[in-house]
N, C-alpha and C positions, 0 to 999 in steps of 0.2 A: 689557264694557260701555264707553261713546261719551261721551267730556267733551265736549261741543259747549254751550259758551256765546256763541254767536251772536245770539241771541235772549233775550228774557228766557222766554218760553214752553218754547225749548229748554234753558235752566240750568234752569229749574224742574223740567221733567221727569228733567235727571239728579240732580238733588237728592232726588229722589223713588226713583230708581231705587237711588242708593248707599246711601239711610239706609231702604230697603223701604218706604215709607210712602205714604198717600195724603196729596192736596196740601190738602185740611181741616185732616189731622191735623198736619201740618207749620206750617201758619199757625199754629195753636193754638201749638204747643210753641214756636216760634224767637218768634214775637209775643208771646202773651200768656204763657206758663211763663218765658222766657228772656229777658221784657222787650225783644225786640228787640235783643240785646246777644250778637253773635257771641261774645266770650270767653266770655260765661256759658252759650252753647250748647254751644261747643267743650269746656270743661271739663267739663259734662254728659256729654257722648258720647262723652269721649277714649277709654273703655274700648272701644268699638264701633268706634271708628273706626279705634282701633292693631290692631283682630281683621282689618281687611281689606286683601287680597291686591290692590295694584292694580297689578299687573304687567300684568294684562292689558288693562288700559283702553286703547282710543282715544283719540287727540286729534283733534277736529273742528277744521279750519284753511283759511283761505282765502288766497289770492294775488291780486293783483290786477295785471292786464298786460294789455298792447295790442297788436293784431296785426291783419296785414290778409290773415291765411289760417284766418278763422275756426279758430282753434287746432288746426290742422291738425298743426305741429310738435310743440305739447305731447301731444296724443293719440295721437302714433307716438312719438314721446322721455321724455315725463313732462317734470316742470318740473324746469331745470336752473341750477345756478349762472352767475355772467357770464363766468368763466375757459372752462366747458364750452362757452358760445352765439359768446365770442369765435375759439374754437379751431377752427369747421367752419364751411361752407357754410351760409347761411340768408337769410333776409329781411334779417335787420339789417346782416349784414357785407357780403350782395351790393351793398347801399345804400351801403355806408361805401367801398367797393372803387371804385364809379362813381365817386367824390370822392377816388380816390389813398391811401386810408388803408385801412390791414390791419394787425392783430396778429400779433405772436410770442410768444404769451403765455410758453411756456417758454422762448425766450433773454432775456423780459421787455424788448422794443423794440417801437417804434410806428412804422408805418412809411406815412411820408406825402409822396405823389409820389416824388422822388430823395431824401428827405431820413430818416434814421433818429434816433429819437427814444430816447434813456435812458429808461426809465418803471419802472426798480428801484427800488422801495417803498424799500428800506433805505435808498437813497443820500439821500434826501428825509426820512424820518421825523425828528420832533422835532429840526428845525434849527430854528433861529428868524430868519437871517439869507438866508432865500432872497430874490432876487429876485420880481418879479410873476412874471414868465415860468416860473420854475420853481415858484411856488405853483402855478401852473394845471398845471403836470407833478406834482405831488406830486398835485392834485386827481383828476387819473385815473386814476395809480398807486394811490392810497388805495382807489377804487373796485376794482379790480382784483386786486391783491392784498390786501387786509384785511376790506375790508367788500364781498365779492364772495357769499356766500351769498344762498339765496332767503330773501326774507324775506317776513313774511306777519301774518294778525292771528287771534287769539282771537274775536276781536271790535271793532267798532267802527261808530262812532252814524253817519257819513255821508263814504264812502269820496270823494264826489264833492268833500270841500272839505277833503283830505287835502293838504297843502302842497307837495309835488311833483308835483302830476298826473301821478299814476302811472295812472290808467287813459287817458291820451292817449298819452305817450312815456315811456321809459325813463327813469329816475333818470341811467343814466350819459351819457346824450346831453347832458345840460347842462354836466357837466363837462369831456368831449370838445369843447363848442360854443366854451366860456371859452377852452380852449385852440388849439382850430383855427376859426377864426370863420368861416371858408367853408363850414364843415359844417351851417352854419344852415341851410342850404338842406334841404339833408337831411333835417334837424330837421324841419324846416314840411312836408315831402312824408310824411314818417312819420305827425304830426300831420294832416293831410288825409284819408289811406288808411286809418287802422288804425280798429280798434275796441276796445273796452275791454272787457274780461271780469273776472268775479269766477270764479277757478277753485279751487271748495271740495275739498277732498283729509281723508283719515286718515290717520294718520303714529303711529309706535308713540313713546313715550319717547325713546328711544335715540337716533331720528333729529331731534328737535330740539338745539341750543346750551342749554347746562347755563343761560342768560343768558335764556331763555325765563320760567323759573320762580324762580332764585336770584338773588341780588344781587351773589353771587360766586365765586369758584371754592371758596377754603373751605368758605364753606355748602352746596354742591352734595358735597362731595368726606364732609365731616363727616355728612351724612343719607342715604350709602349703605346702613349699616344696616337700616331700616325705613322710610324716604322721608317721615317723618312730616311734617317741614317743607312736601313736595310735595304731600302729603293737606289740610295748613291752607291751601297755598296754592290749591289745587283748590277747595275746598268754600267757602272767604273769596269767591272770584271768582264761584263758581255762585251762592250765596245772595245776594250785593251785583246781581247782574245780571239775577237770579228777579224782585226785587223795582225795576227799574229800569222805566220806561217807552221807547218804543222812540227816544222823542226825547232821551232823559238822554245827555248827553257819555259816551262810552266809548272806549278806545282800549288795548287790549290785546295786545302784539306777539308775535306766534310767529316766531321766528330757526331756521332750517333749520339743523341740520347741514352743515359746508361741505363735507364728503364726498360727503354724501346726494344722491340724486336723487328725486325723488317720483314713482316710477313708474305711467306710464296708469293700470293698476289700481286706483290707491290713489286715482284722482280718483273724485268721487259727481257731480261737478256743474259744467257751463258754464254760464255765466250772463250773458249779453253786457248793458252797462252801456248804457243810453238816458237820453241827456241831452236836456232837451227845451231 
């Protein structure tokens, strides 16, 4: 079974499959008999829900990216985290190298021409007396050593208006250009040459960070026995999404586990983002 709430139609199909029910029967059950009330529907079907093994469910999500090789790198190597990307030769690191910038991720240093910048995040984290320059280093270090996982969405109403223009350039370049202003020229080159893509993939539950589904680690650990809270998250989001119109605001994040690479065989679609 595939959990897919990218669109109202895909969410509705998941609900029908999960409950083994037809569309009209579900609408009657939820809207008429349960008064369009999720809590009432949940309580009425709790025994059935509790009996369902969801370990085999795969989760459909999508990653928004930009590149100028028509996703050749992703097709060959999969979707990887920022640390992996900065540690090898590719179109991003080759472009930065032309401007004298390279990273030694393992040793936590940024090389800018003949200068070495310490980007050990532990030295900047949770400090409140940082200079303006140190705050910019902190921004770069935070992206590489804390917020470096692959981020995606289970659903989003309008990815073109997501605040950081992830379909045009990597978020990381904004942090880097604040620290190293001469990188702005490289950023402009990236923006002009690249195309945006929505890369849709299937992943198992264990390939996601717990924060994709739970409010905190305690809630995640407390739910290990029967995953009833996970089931509630899945069903609630699928029902709500299925009754939305395509224009309704929705933004449900999918955070990939930091050690996980989304392999090429997990990817089900590459869709170029066309901006008119």
